[in-house]
Backbone of each chain as ProteinMPNN parsed JSONL, in Angstrom:
{"seq_chain_A": "MEEKCTNVCQNHLTAVGDALYVIGGKWKLRIIIALKDGHNRFNDLQRTITGISAKVLSTELKDLEMNGFVKRTVHTGTPVIVEYELTGYSDTLHEVLSALGNWGTMHREKIRAER", "coords_chain_A": {"N_chain_A": [[108.91, 41.469, 123.528], [106.229, 43.256, 122.982], [103.025, 42.948, 124.612], [100.022, 41.879, 123.063], [96.746, 43.793, 123.17], [94.885, 43.074, 125.688], [91.597, 40.874, 125.534], [89.497, 41.844, 127.188], [90.71, 44.92, 127.558], [90.445, 45.533, 124.619], [87.913, 45.089, 124.092], [86.839, 47.172, 125.795], [88.177, 49.318, 124.769], [87.043, 49.418, 122.542], [84.16, 49.361, 123.052], [83.943, 52.257, 124.528], [84.926, 53.931, 122.202], [82.806, 53.237, 120.66], [80.866, 54.88, 121.97], [81.899, 57.554, 122.596], [81.884, 58.139, 119.537], [79.247, 58.42, 119.418], [78.141, 60.233, 121.312], [80.04, 61.905, 122.077], [82.413, 64.896, 121.871], [81.981, 68.392, 122.483], [79.471, 69.313, 122.976], [77.155, 67.575, 122.707], [76.123, 66.352, 125.184], [75.809, 68.162, 126.982], [73.545, 69.673, 125.677], [71.71, 67.784, 125.885], [71.207, 67.942, 128.639], [70.327, 70.439, 129.149], [67.939, 70.076, 127.895], [66.879, 68.351, 129.481], [66.135, 69.933, 131.519], [64.057, 71.274, 130.524], [64.45, 73.075, 128.963], [63.268, 73.623, 125.575], [62.987, 75.124, 123.357], [64.674, 76.6, 120.495], [66.069, 78.955, 120.699], [66.069, 79.222, 123.451], [67.474, 77.117, 124.229], [69.924, 77.811, 123.226], [70.633, 79.916, 124.574], [70.759, 78.807, 127.474], [73.224, 77.032, 127.164], [76.077, 77.744, 127.597], [78.231, 79.693, 125.214], [77.851, 78.228, 122.756], [77.058, 78.175, 119.284], [74.697, 79.152, 117.083], [74.887, 77.793, 114.778], [76.204, 75.509, 115.44], [74.45, 74.386, 117.206], [72.371, 73.886, 115.665], [73.329, 71.758, 114.162], [74.106, 70.126, 115.924], [71.963, 69.283, 117.173], [70.577, 68.108, 115.094], [72.019, 65.788, 114.644], [71.439, 64.628, 117.179], [68.985, 63.831, 116.693], [68.971, 62.248, 114.962], [70.291, 60.042, 115.964], [68.443, 59.198, 117.441], [68.003, 60.234, 120.22], [66.61, 62.914, 120.6], [63.438, 64.486, 119.713], [61.699, 66.037, 117.305], [59.493, 68.64, 117.252], [57.307, 70.165, 115.137], [54.897, 72.846, 115.356], [52.228, 73.882, 113.696], [50.976, 76.341, 113.953], [50.219, 79.852, 114.274], [52.756, 82.079, 115.377], [54.713, 79.851, 113.733], [55.871, 76.948, 115.682], [58.875, 75.515, 116.909], [59.626, 72.576, 118.714], [61.815, 70.825, 120.924], [62.311, 67.577, 121.967], [63.428, 65.24, 124.815], [63.871, 62.081, 123.923], [62.797, 58.422, 125.296], [65.092, 56.932, 124.839], [67.204, 58.667, 125.39], [67.63, 58.187, 128.316], [68.971, 56.458, 128.81], [71.439, 57.363, 129.37], [71.999, 58.062, 131.589], [73.659, 57.123, 133.803], [76.233, 57.782, 132.583], [75.975, 60.698, 132.214], [75.687, 61.384, 135.109], [78.19, 60.078, 136.152], [80.363, 61.629, 134.671], [79.374, 64.25, 135.682], [79.974, 64.048, 138.57], [82.588, 63.635, 138.317], [83.606, 65.986, 137.111], [83.186, 67.935, 139.039], [84.218, 66.836, 141.244], [86.856, 67.388, 140.144], [87.109, 70.128, 139.732], [87.047, 70.994, 142.508], [89.608, 70.064, 143.439], [91.433, 71.35, 141.758], [90.718, 73.863, 142.901], [91.603, 73.611, 145.453], [94.327, 73.27, 145.333], [95.27, 75.71, 144.474]], "CA_chain_A": [[107.844, 41.737, 122.719], [105.103, 43.883, 123.97], [101.639, 41.952, 124.354], [98.663, 42.518, 122.303], [95.986, 44.111, 123.956], [93.994, 41.762, 125.978], [90.172, 41.161, 125.106], [89.127, 43.033, 127.988], [91.008, 46.098, 126.878], [90.144, 45.794, 123.307], [86.251, 45.316, 124.01], [86.5, 48.291, 126.474], [88.412, 50.476, 123.771], [85.753, 49.498, 121.268], [82.988, 50.109, 123.854], [84.257, 53.502, 124.791], [85.106, 54.289, 121.124], [81.671, 53.929, 120.117], [80.047, 55.758, 122.865], [82.599, 58.818, 122.132], [81.447, 58.467, 118.386], [77.801, 58.867, 119.28], [77.729, 61.249, 122.455], [81.313, 62.602, 122.079], [82.216, 65.912, 121.42], [81.729, 69.44, 123.482], [78.263, 69.881, 123.173], [75.916, 66.969, 122.668], [75.499, 65.87, 126.494], [75.194, 69.573, 127.656], [72.132, 70.002, 125.153], [70.765, 66.608, 126.76], [71.21, 68.031, 130.288], [69.367, 71.663, 128.993], [66.531, 69.428, 127.609], [66.336, 67.736, 130.487], [65.801, 70.939, 132.399], [62.638, 71.7, 130.125], [64.499, 74.103, 127.822], [63.296, 73.063, 124.62], [63.008, 75.899, 121.983], [66.188, 76.756, 119.94], [66.976, 79.944, 121.498], [66.36, 79.106, 124.915], [68.634, 76.215, 124.564], [70.931, 78.288, 123.048], [70.958, 80.897, 125.954], [71.067, 77.942, 128.572], [74.525, 76.455, 126.978], [77.001, 78.845, 127.321], [79.273, 79.268, 124.191], [77.211, 77.265, 121.657], [76.646, 79.2, 118.344], [73.529, 78.633, 116.421], [75.292, 76.849, 113.591], [76.6, 74.079, 115.824], [73.389, 73.893, 118.127], [71.693, 73.166, 114.909], [74.122, 70.465, 113.59], [74.052, 68.884, 116.975], [70.394, 68.886, 117.585], [70.056, 67.158, 113.694], [72.955, 64.655, 114.939], [70.949, 63.896, 118.413], [67.585, 63.475, 116.538], [69.205, 61.05, 114.005], [70.848, 59.166, 116.922], [67.476, 58.975, 118.654], [67.922, 60.998, 121.515], [65.778, 63.867, 120.45], [62.215, 64.452, 118.908], [61.527, 67.561, 116.85], [58.027, 68.826, 116.809], [56.882, 71.679, 114.6], [53.375, 73.295, 115.739], [51.975, 74.734, 112.346], [50.05, 77.573, 114.089], [51.131, 81.137, 113.794], [53.922, 81.925, 114.471], [55.25, 78.197, 113.635], [56.577, 76.962, 116.678], [59.347, 74.133, 116.926], [60.08, 72.184, 119.925], [62.829, 69.663, 120.979], [62.283, 66.878, 123.595], [64.294, 64.12, 124.827], [63.28, 60.838, 123.806], [63.021, 57.813, 126.431], [66.455, 56.448, 124.877], [68.221, 59.577, 126.351], [67.605, 58.076, 129.752], [70.026, 55.451, 128.987], [72.54, 58.257, 129.383], [71.977, 58.735, 133.167], [75.049, 56.789, 134.327], [77.298, 58.508, 131.933], [76.088, 62.008, 132.688], [76.072, 61.456, 136.581], [79.641, 59.865, 136.076], [80.845, 63.033, 134.196], [79.13, 65.34, 136.542], [80.521, 64.178, 139.627], [84.042, 63.815, 137.971], [83.642, 67.254, 136.655], [82.769, 68.652, 140.381], [85.533, 66.626, 142.0], [88.071, 67.796, 139.859], [87.152, 71.408, 140.07], [87.423, 71.267, 143.664], [90.961, 69.534, 143.424], [92.101, 72.419, 141.265], [90.553, 74.743, 143.739], [92.406, 73.331, 146.543], [95.603, 73.257, 144.802], [95.511, 77.164, 144.376]], "C_chain_A": [[106.735, 42.231, 123.528], [103.586, 43.236, 123.624], [100.783, 42.589, 123.749], [97.772, 42.875, 123.379], [94.903, 43.263, 124.305], [92.474, 42.096, 125.578], [89.626, 42.149, 125.851], [89.404, 44.408, 127.545], [90.572, 46.178, 125.575], [88.447, 45.938, 123.346], [86.098, 46.712, 124.918], [86.984, 49.477, 125.491], [87.439, 50.64, 122.711], [84.41, 50.171, 121.493], [82.695, 51.758, 123.76], [84.659, 54.426, 123.628], [83.762, 54.393, 120.62], [80.657, 54.72, 120.965], [80.64, 57.097, 122.56], [82.07, 59.135, 120.759], [80.054, 59.047, 118.373], [77.546, 60.191, 119.959], [78.869, 61.987, 122.491], [81.177, 64.074, 121.825], [82.094, 67.121, 122.461], [80.54, 69.633, 124.124], [77.089, 68.863, 123.574], [75.061, 66.632, 124.108], [75.219, 67.253, 127.224], [73.915, 69.83, 127.022], [71.168, 68.933, 125.585], [70.533, 67.161, 128.047], [70.412, 69.466, 130.013], [68.164, 70.99, 128.796], [65.678, 69.237, 128.566], [65.739, 68.47, 131.344], [64.72, 71.448, 132.031], [63.237, 72.785, 129.144], [64.472, 73.644, 126.448], [62.791, 73.805, 123.16], [64.507, 76.312, 122.055], [66.798, 78.013, 120.638], [67.259, 79.963, 122.774], [67.425, 78.139, 125.231], [69.925, 76.897, 124.188], [71.795, 79.694, 124.249], [71.338, 80.052, 127.248], [72.575, 77.675, 128.331], [75.511, 77.431, 126.449], [78.086, 78.947, 126.247], [78.733, 78.732, 123.176], [76.759, 78.228, 120.57], [75.472, 78.642, 117.959], [73.69, 77.547, 115.34], [75.547, 75.513, 114.278], [75.432, 73.917, 116.637], [72.69, 73.333, 117.004], [71.914, 72.067, 114.364], [73.823, 69.281, 114.776], [72.7, 68.487, 117.313], [69.932, 67.654, 116.282], [70.694, 65.866, 114.236], [71.908, 63.813, 116.312], [69.495, 63.28, 117.969], [67.886, 62.375, 115.693], [69.697, 59.957, 114.819], [69.587, 58.455, 117.911], [67.278, 59.367, 119.895], [66.971, 62.181, 121.7], [64.46, 63.912, 119.497], [62.096, 65.751, 118.712], [60.403, 67.705, 116.719], [57.691, 69.935, 116.126], [55.227, 71.777, 114.704], [53.324, 74.342, 114.81], [51.027, 75.721, 112.654], [50.896, 78.785, 113.574], [51.359, 81.835, 114.943], [53.912, 80.268, 114.574], [55.992, 77.972, 114.909], [57.602, 75.473, 116.535], [59.933, 73.647, 118.0], [60.732, 70.964, 119.755], [62.368, 68.949, 122.098], [62.994, 65.563, 123.518], [63.283, 63.11, 124.732], [63.443, 59.727, 124.841], [64.659, 56.988, 126.472], [67.458, 57.442, 125.512], [68.399, 59.117, 127.915], [68.554, 56.833, 129.921], [71.429, 56.075, 129.232], [72.592, 58.81, 130.781], [73.088, 58.455, 133.657], [76.203, 57.381, 133.988], [77.301, 60.091, 132.468], [76.097, 61.98, 134.168], [77.756, 61.11, 136.706], [80.275, 60.921, 135.949], [80.581, 64.34, 135.092], [80.007, 65.313, 137.548], [82.275, 64.077, 139.61], [84.638, 65.159, 137.813], [83.851, 68.159, 138.151], [84.219, 68.351, 141.199], [86.604, 67.433, 141.384], [88.131, 69.572, 139.773], [87.775, 71.52, 141.554], [89.085, 70.821, 143.926], [91.879, 70.628, 142.936], [92.07, 73.595, 142.247], [91.547, 74.86, 144.817], [94.022, 73.288, 146.263], [96.073, 74.624, 144.83], [96.42, 77.748, 145.644]], "O_chain_A": [[106.365, 41.713, 124.581], [103.148, 43.097, 122.482], [100.704, 43.814, 123.828], [97.941, 42.351, 124.48], [94.114, 42.779, 123.494], [92.092, 43.24, 125.336], [89.282, 43.221, 125.353], [88.46, 45.099, 127.161], [90.196, 47.335, 125.388], [87.837, 46.792, 122.701], [85.086, 47.361, 124.655], [86.3, 50.496, 125.394], [87.096, 51.675, 122.138], [83.757, 50.976, 120.829], [81.762, 52.365, 123.234], [84.765, 55.625, 123.883], [83.41, 55.474, 120.147], [79.628, 55.143, 120.439], [79.788, 57.915, 122.214], [81.751, 60.312, 120.59], [79.678, 59.919, 117.59], [76.916, 61.108, 119.431], [78.655, 63.026, 123.117], [80.07, 64.559, 121.589], [82.121, 66.644, 123.595], [80.359, 69.971, 125.294], [76.259, 69.094, 124.453], [73.836, 66.622, 124.235], [74.325, 67.292, 128.071], [73.05, 70.244, 127.793], [69.958, 69.15, 125.644], [69.502, 66.77, 128.594], [69.649, 69.645, 130.963], [67.246, 71.304, 129.554], [64.502, 69.557, 128.74], [64.841, 67.971, 132.022], [64.125, 72.124, 132.87], [62.399, 73.407, 128.492], [65.543, 73.244, 125.991], [62.35, 73.236, 122.161], [65.284, 76.385, 123.007], [67.945, 78.007, 121.084], [68.252, 80.463, 123.301], [68.153, 78.218, 126.22], [70.958, 76.592, 124.785], [72.928, 80.103, 124.506], [72.153, 80.525, 128.039], [73.307, 78.058, 129.243], [75.717, 77.813, 125.297], [78.992, 78.135, 126.436], [79.588, 78.836, 122.296], [76.037, 79.147, 120.956], [75.159, 77.582, 118.5], [72.884, 76.658, 115.069], [75.146, 74.475, 113.752], [75.444, 72.706, 116.858], [72.294, 72.187, 117.218], [70.995, 71.318, 114.032], [73.48, 68.103, 114.673], [72.432, 67.355, 117.717], [69.219, 66.662, 116.432], [69.975, 64.869, 114.301], [71.72, 62.597, 116.333], [68.904, 62.441, 118.649], [67.043, 61.478, 115.661], [69.517, 58.835, 114.345], [69.675, 57.571, 118.762], [66.42, 58.863, 120.619], [66.553, 62.45, 122.826], [64.555, 63.277, 118.446], [62.293, 66.593, 119.589], [59.915, 66.868, 115.96], [57.877, 70.931, 116.825], [54.453, 70.947, 114.226], [53.98, 75.383, 114.849], [50.23, 76.047, 111.775], [51.854, 78.801, 112.801], [50.399, 82.248, 115.594], [53.226, 79.603, 115.35], [56.783, 78.859, 115.229], [57.097, 74.442, 116.092], [60.904, 74.304, 118.374], [60.498, 70.154, 118.857], [62.039, 69.539, 123.128], [63.156, 64.903, 122.491], [62.163, 63.14, 125.242], [64.431, 60.003, 125.522], [65.274, 56.584, 127.459], [68.453, 57.025, 126.106], [69.235, 59.657, 128.639], [68.83, 56.323, 131.007], [72.44, 55.376, 129.287], [73.152, 59.868, 131.068], [73.747, 59.418, 134.049], [77.12, 57.556, 134.79], [78.269, 60.645, 132.989], [76.788, 62.933, 134.526], [78.491, 61.875, 137.33], [80.841, 61.369, 136.946], [81.378, 65.272, 135.206], [80.812, 66.235, 137.678], [83.038, 64.341, 140.539], [85.757, 65.504, 138.19], [84.723, 69.026, 138.205], [85.038, 69.161, 141.632], [87.26, 68.167, 142.123], [89.212, 70.161, 139.758], [88.861, 72.066, 141.75], [89.678, 71.482, 144.777], [92.935, 70.874, 143.518], [93.08, 74.261, 142.476], [92.194, 75.871, 145.089], [94.807, 73.279, 147.211], [97.236, 74.812, 145.186], [96.704, 78.944, 145.701]]}, "seq_chain_B": "MEEKCTNVCQNHLTAVGDALYVIGGKWKLRIIIALKDGHNRFNDLQRTITGISAKVLSTELKDLEMNGFVKRTVHTGTPVIVEYELTGYSDTLHEVLSALGNWGTMHREKIRAER", "coords_chain_B": {"N_chain_B": [[57.41, 83.716, 128.687], [60.69, 82.018, 128.645], [61.923, 79.915, 131.221], [64.702, 80.702, 133.421], [67.92, 78.577, 133.597], [67.821, 76.146, 135.707], [69.622, 75.971, 139.059], [70.558, 73.476, 139.473], [70.746, 72.35, 137.029], [72.316, 74.286, 135.824], [74.632, 73.864, 137.387], [75.104, 71.082, 136.872], [75.577, 71.398, 134.112], [77.938, 72.84, 133.905], [79.688, 71.251, 135.566], [79.723, 68.908, 133.973], [80.82, 70.145, 131.401], [83.336, 71.027, 132.53], [84.549, 68.349, 132.84], [84.666, 67.458, 130.348], [86.214, 69.34, 129.093], [88.536, 68.501, 130.209], [89.049, 65.918, 129.844], [87.913, 65.027, 127.33], [87.052, 64.611, 123.832], [88.2, 62.417, 121.215], [90.044, 60.796, 122.218], [91.766, 60.782, 124.781], [90.451, 59.15, 126.882], [90.74, 56.593, 125.718], [93.465, 56.308, 125.506], [93.888, 56.133, 128.153], [92.926, 53.65, 128.955], [94.138, 52.036, 127.448], [96.83, 52.21, 128.613], [96.121, 51.286, 131.31], [96.03, 48.56, 130.663], [98.808, 48.06, 130.427], [100.236, 48.727, 128.54], [103.008, 50.632, 127.565], [104.866, 51.928, 126.277], [105.481, 53.933, 123.598], [105.126, 53.236, 121.029], [104.194, 50.975, 121.265], [101.509, 51.798, 122.425], [100.303, 53.156, 120.211], [100.064, 51.123, 118.291], [98.063, 49.899, 119.584], [95.871, 51.601, 119.843], [93.539, 51.797, 117.651], [93.801, 53.727, 114.901], [94.956, 56.214, 115.848], [97.055, 58.812, 115.165], [100.884, 59.382, 115.337], [101.488, 61.991, 116.073], [99.105, 63.007, 116.938], [98.795, 61.232, 119.208], [101.085, 61.847, 120.922], [100.61, 64.745, 121.375], [98.265, 64.226, 122.992], [99.443, 62.699, 125.021], [100.998, 64.465, 126.158], [99.079, 66.393, 127.157], [97.927, 64.933, 128.709], [99.661, 64.291, 130.861], [100.32, 66.831, 131.624], [97.811, 67.357, 133.134], [97.876, 65.663, 135.202], [97.374, 63.124, 134.522], [99.129, 61.089, 133.606], [102.322, 59.592, 133.911], [105.561, 60.331, 132.648], [108.501, 58.596, 132.172], [111.824, 58.77, 131.429], [114.634, 56.234, 130.853], [117.641, 56.451, 130.86], [119.461, 54.525, 129.558], [121.133, 52.623, 127.072], [119.631, 51.535, 124.463], [117.889, 54.833, 124.804], [115.076, 54.688, 126.885], [111.552, 55.381, 127.04], [109.058, 55.667, 129.081], [105.48, 55.32, 129.665], [103.277, 55.747, 132.476], [100.013, 55.382, 134.105], [99.081, 57.75, 136.719], [98.096, 57.667, 140.222], [95.725, 59.547, 139.975], [94.464, 58.787, 138.028], [92.967, 56.822, 138.469], [90.648, 58.176, 139.389], [89.032, 58.012, 137.236], [87.606, 55.938, 137.222], [84.731, 55.585, 137.267], [83.522, 57.006, 135.351], [84.788, 55.711, 133.058], [83.595, 53.246, 133.142], [80.969, 53.755, 133.027], [80.667, 55.057, 130.337], [81.846, 52.784, 128.714], [79.873, 50.973, 129.58], [77.794, 51.883, 128.293], [78.259, 52.076, 125.734], [78.693, 49.484, 124.938], [75.962, 48.553, 125.271], [74.549, 50.358, 123.434], [75.68, 49.257, 120.994], [74.83, 46.716, 121.057], [72.137, 47.35, 120.749], [71.937, 48.667, 118.09], [72.589, 46.493, 116.572], [70.559, 44.751, 117.115], [68.665, 46.168, 115.697], [68.681, 45.815, 113.259]], "CA_chain_B": [[59.113, 83.722, 129.191], [61.247, 80.688, 129.374], [62.571, 80.209, 132.647], [66.673, 80.491, 133.454], [68.507, 77.219, 133.772], [67.957, 76.04, 137.2], [70.714, 75.759, 139.839], [71.184, 71.919, 139.251], [71.058, 72.1, 135.49], [73.561, 74.883, 135.607], [75.652, 73.089, 138.028], [75.677, 70.124, 136.099], [76.361, 71.868, 132.695], [79.465, 73.194, 134.485], [80.636, 70.33, 136.087], [80.179, 67.885, 132.524], [81.697, 71.262, 130.883], [84.546, 71.258, 132.81], [84.95, 66.922, 132.707], [84.801, 67.406, 128.907], [87.234, 70.125, 128.745], [90.25, 67.767, 130.595], [89.318, 64.287, 129.455], [87.046, 65.18, 126.237], [87.913, 64.381, 122.714], [88.363, 61.088, 120.826], [91.408, 59.938, 122.272], [92.382, 60.44, 125.896], [90.072, 58.061, 127.409], [91.045, 55.536, 125.209], [94.71, 56.182, 125.821], [94.238, 55.792, 129.595], [92.402, 52.41, 129.026], [95.457, 51.32, 126.932], [97.811, 52.218, 129.565], [95.739, 50.352, 132.273], [96.202, 47.236, 130.203], [99.917, 47.698, 130.343], [100.805, 49.338, 127.16], [103.37, 52.091, 128.357], [105.807, 52.613, 125.441], [105.101, 54.935, 122.625], [104.965, 52.365, 119.927], [102.946, 49.844, 121.596], [100.378, 52.701, 122.668], [99.987, 53.508, 119.021], [99.532, 49.9, 117.843], [96.758, 49.109, 120.522], [94.89, 52.479, 119.706], [93.45, 52.043, 116.312], [93.312, 55.046, 114.102], [95.381, 57.388, 116.326], [98.628, 59.301, 114.605], [102.001, 59.531, 116.258], [101.438, 63.262, 116.116], [97.928, 63.265, 117.893], [99.396, 60.753, 120.601], [102.034, 62.68, 121.25], [99.934, 65.647, 121.967], [97.542, 63.666, 123.824], [99.907, 62.183, 125.949], [101.52, 65.564, 126.762], [98.054, 66.924, 127.909], [97.349, 64.098, 129.996], [100.846, 64.218, 131.625], [100.054, 68.208, 132.112], [96.255, 67.262, 134.014], [98.114, 64.737, 136.098], [96.681, 61.366, 134.536], [100.279, 60.375, 133.252], [103.987, 59.995, 134.303], [106.516, 60.001, 131.813], [109.808, 58.201, 132.618], [112.974, 58.261, 130.41], [115.618, 55.685, 131.065], [118.841, 56.936, 130.034], [120.635, 53.655, 129.111], [121.366, 52.723, 125.488], [119.002, 52.807, 123.965], [117.262, 55.617, 125.714], [113.602, 54.148, 126.69], [110.427, 56.336, 127.172], [107.791, 54.638, 129.307], [104.393, 56.24, 130.353], [102.326, 55.226, 133.359], [99.016, 56.147, 134.718], [99.356, 58.261, 138.198], [96.905, 57.673, 140.994], [94.864, 60.392, 139.993], [93.877, 58.271, 136.743], [91.624, 55.978, 139.288], [89.322, 58.943, 139.616], [88.216, 58.084, 136.186], [87.106, 54.495, 136.841], [83.206, 55.514, 137.102], [83.127, 57.336, 133.861], [85.111, 54.785, 131.888], [83.051, 52.1, 133.218], [79.769, 54.331, 132.368], [80.939, 55.002, 128.963], [81.783, 51.466, 128.275], [78.551, 50.201, 129.615], [76.714, 52.677, 127.144], [78.816, 51.966, 124.251], [78.424, 47.932, 124.569], [74.696, 48.661, 125.273], [74.408, 51.046, 122.347], [75.909, 48.607, 119.795], [73.555, 45.729, 120.751], [70.68, 47.93, 119.942], [71.861, 48.874, 116.829], [72.644, 45.289, 115.881], [69.062, 44.09, 117.4], [67.881, 46.891, 114.808], [69.33, 45.455, 111.637]], "C_chain_B": [[59.581, 82.329, 129.487], [61.784, 80.928, 130.416], [64.251, 79.969, 132.407], [66.891, 79.141, 133.963], [68.481, 77.066, 135.415], [69.308, 75.735, 137.741], [71.413, 74.07, 139.324], [71.467, 71.883, 138.004], [72.257, 73.083, 135.282], [74.813, 74.349, 136.253], [76.084, 71.991, 137.212], [76.004, 70.41, 134.677], [77.907, 72.366, 132.979], [80.388, 72.285, 134.718], [80.752, 69.238, 134.691], [81.003, 68.896, 131.63], [83.261, 70.844, 131.428], [85.393, 69.528, 132.817], [85.389, 66.892, 131.235], [86.185, 67.964, 128.344], [88.517, 69.521, 129.114], [89.861, 66.462, 130.118], [88.433, 64.177, 127.969], [87.793, 64.54, 125.206], [87.904, 62.754, 122.495], [89.335, 59.833, 121.559], [91.936, 59.796, 123.846], [91.682, 59.57, 126.606], [90.478, 56.78, 127.065], [92.915, 55.112, 125.247], [95.042, 55.815, 127.32], [93.639, 54.233, 129.721], [93.396, 51.608, 128.364], [96.553, 50.944, 127.924], [97.426, 51.372, 130.754], [95.96, 49.232, 131.796], [97.821, 46.874, 129.958], [100.758, 48.104, 129.485], [101.563, 50.423, 127.485], [104.543, 52.471, 127.312], [104.91, 53.145, 124.3], [104.343, 53.959, 121.26], [103.777, 51.602, 120.079], [101.5, 50.395, 122.015], [99.618, 52.697, 121.354], [99.469, 52.577, 118.113], [97.993, 49.573, 118.399], [95.641, 50.395, 120.19], [94.462, 52.602, 118.212], [93.086, 53.228, 116.024], [94.076, 56.029, 114.488], [96.821, 57.717, 115.725], [99.388, 59.246, 115.568], [101.848, 60.704, 116.567], [100.294, 63.286, 117.455], [98.257, 62.24, 119.174], [100.395, 61.302, 121.298], [101.325, 63.881, 122.21], [99.028, 65.406, 123.139], [98.15, 63.1, 125.108], [100.767, 63.454, 126.808], [100.298, 66.19, 127.54], [97.807, 66.14, 129.238], [98.441, 64.038, 131.172], [100.445, 65.854, 132.513], [98.919, 67.99, 133.053], [96.922, 66.35, 134.774], [97.754, 63.219, 136.105], [97.978, 60.547, 134.353], [101.478, 60.775, 133.757], [104.732, 59.482, 133.199], [107.836, 59.64, 132.211], [110.824, 57.954, 131.463], [114.178, 57.487, 131.1], [116.813, 56.093, 130.042], [120.202, 55.837, 129.637], [120.622, 53.796, 127.696], [120.735, 51.307, 125.182], [118.268, 53.438, 124.992], [115.659, 54.922, 125.729], [112.773, 55.177, 127.373], [109.464, 55.253, 127.727], [106.584, 55.833, 130.053], [103.777, 55.161, 131.294], [101.531, 56.309, 133.878], [99.505, 56.554, 136.464], [97.898, 57.6, 138.875], [95.701, 58.154, 140.629], [93.894, 59.693, 138.944], [92.654, 57.522, 137.271], [90.494, 56.609, 139.412], [88.18, 58.763, 138.53], [87.447, 56.846, 135.831], [85.445, 54.69, 136.407], [82.895, 56.047, 135.691], [83.853, 56.745, 132.813], [84.233, 53.55, 131.971], [81.346, 52.599, 132.883], [80.028, 54.157, 130.733], [81.119, 53.572, 128.199], [80.856, 50.679, 128.371], [77.618, 50.441, 128.438], [77.27, 52.288, 125.992], [78.338, 50.409, 123.738], [77.05, 47.866, 124.275], [74.233, 49.257, 123.786], [74.623, 50.025, 120.802], [75.243, 47.281, 119.645], [72.286, 46.29, 120.504], [70.526, 48.022, 118.682], [71.73, 47.615, 115.884], [71.437, 44.479, 115.84], [68.217, 44.984, 116.16], [67.82, 46.37, 113.495], [68.328, 44.463, 111.161]], "O_chain_B": [[59.072, 81.588, 130.328], [62.171, 82.066, 130.685], [64.84, 79.313, 131.548], [66.072, 78.616, 134.717], [69.071, 77.816, 136.191], [70.145, 75.262, 136.973], [72.543, 73.779, 138.932], [72.538, 71.344, 137.726], [73.183, 72.691, 134.572], [75.907, 74.4, 135.69], [77.257, 71.889, 136.853], [76.727, 69.612, 134.08], [78.852, 72.195, 132.209], [81.554, 72.296, 134.322], [81.865, 68.789, 134.415], [81.971, 68.375, 131.075], [84.154, 70.41, 130.7], [86.622, 69.452, 132.803], [86.437, 66.318, 130.938], [86.978, 67.449, 127.556], [89.541, 69.862, 128.522], [90.892, 65.797, 130.019], [88.346, 63.029, 127.533], [88.885, 64.005, 125.399], [87.655, 61.956, 123.399], [89.354, 58.604, 121.494], [92.502, 58.748, 124.157], [92.508, 58.914, 127.241], [90.59, 55.894, 127.912], [93.45, 54.017, 125.076], [96.111, 55.339, 127.7], [93.989, 53.633, 130.738], [93.503, 50.439, 128.736], [97.067, 49.838, 128.09], [98.332, 50.714, 131.265], [96.198, 48.494, 132.752], [98.192, 45.808, 129.468], [101.965, 47.893, 129.598], [100.873, 51.405, 127.761], [105.19, 53.466, 127.639], [103.743, 52.784, 124.149], [103.231, 54.105, 120.752], [102.754, 51.53, 119.398], [100.494, 49.686, 121.985], [98.452, 52.303, 121.314], [98.63, 52.885, 117.266], [97.041, 49.12, 117.763], [94.46, 50.069, 120.314], [95.003, 53.479, 117.539], [92.224, 53.842, 116.651], [94.123, 56.954, 113.677], [97.701, 56.862, 115.826], [98.919, 59.081, 116.694], [102.111, 60.77, 117.768], [100.568, 63.52, 118.632], [97.838, 62.668, 120.249], [100.405, 61.076, 122.508], [101.434, 63.96, 123.434], [98.974, 66.164, 124.107], [97.487, 63.023, 126.143], [101.104, 63.311, 127.984], [100.575, 66.529, 128.691], [97.579, 66.533, 130.382], [98.097, 63.758, 132.321], [100.325, 65.964, 133.733], [99.149, 68.641, 134.072], [95.959, 65.998, 135.456], [97.761, 62.389, 137.014], [98.027, 59.422, 134.85], [101.776, 61.938, 134.029], [104.587, 58.323, 132.812], [108.427, 60.603, 132.7], [110.662, 57.04, 130.655], [114.759, 58.135, 131.971], [116.848, 56.047, 128.813], [121.394, 56.1, 129.479], [120.219, 54.803, 127.115], [121.189, 50.222, 125.543], [117.969, 52.807, 126.006], [115.105, 54.663, 124.66], [113.294, 55.834, 128.275], [109.115, 54.238, 127.124], [106.807, 56.837, 130.73], [103.742, 53.962, 131.019], [101.821, 57.487, 134.09], [100.121, 55.804, 137.221], [96.921, 57.175, 138.259], [94.67, 57.508, 140.815], [92.69, 59.952, 138.952], [91.555, 57.538, 136.716], [89.421, 56.017, 139.533], [86.994, 59.085, 138.613], [86.86, 56.588, 134.78], [84.945, 54.104, 135.446], [82.051, 55.504, 134.979], [83.654, 57.153, 131.668], [84.112, 52.84, 130.973], [80.56, 51.732, 132.5], [79.603, 53.216, 130.062], [80.523, 53.344, 127.146], [80.717, 49.743, 127.584], [76.927, 49.639, 127.809], [76.443, 52.164, 125.089], [77.829, 50.109, 122.658], [76.695, 47.279, 123.253], [73.556, 48.533, 123.056], [73.904, 50.075, 119.804], [75.054, 46.727, 118.563], [71.389, 45.592, 120.029], [69.522, 47.692, 118.051], [71.086, 47.55, 114.837], [71.163, 43.7, 114.927], [67.181, 44.495, 115.71], [66.866, 46.558, 112.741], [68.438, 43.963, 110.042]]}, "name": "protein", "num_of_chains": 2, "seq": "MEEKCTNVCQNHLTAVGDALYVIGGKWKLRIIIALKDGHNRFNDLQRTITGISAKVLSTELKDLEMNGFVKRTVHTGTPVIVEYELTGYSDTLHEVLSALGNWGTMHREKIRAERMEEKCTNVCQNHLTAVGDALYVIGGKWKLRIIIALKDGHNRFNDLQRTITGISAKVLSTELKDLEMNGFVKRTVHTGTPVIVEYELTGYSDTLHEVLSALGNWGTMHREKIRAER"}
């Protein structure tokens, strides 16, 4: 009889599941990296993140705003200017972003070395 | 004129993009956590990872095998038994798994506290 998932395993599955539910997907973490680098206008963000469509960027920004990572400010001058900036809560992602970045760099070097 | 993405930003975008391409998505990291806990038969894996269908589990296991995280062994007795186990390369994901787990736990506590 296979054993049930240990508590440690179940807790880890739940925690990683929660994280992926909020910050998973192809684009959210990349938008946060681009915002961290000071790209806070829509078109600038879209240019910075290769391959993202305007529709997807708009949806992901709304999600990030709803989950408290991004603040959207509308400057009502002429022309109207919309700016996006990271909230303090996005700083909590530092460890995740650095772990994924380190791993991606290592993986790319491994693939290159195997060629 | 908006500035171009700095090198640091571009490298980080590329590295995180590479990582998400290989280990992104809803299920791959959870399958690795379940395998790490000793669940190495197909049905046992499917029971352990809430919500995953047999079809998706099968596809994800093939991807993980192709990318060198999982080894599939067929024991040709009667009945035939198929077992999955993690390769050494999956250990490189330790930092990513722990960062995501920590963040997910923290995020759930924050949400609970806000209620």
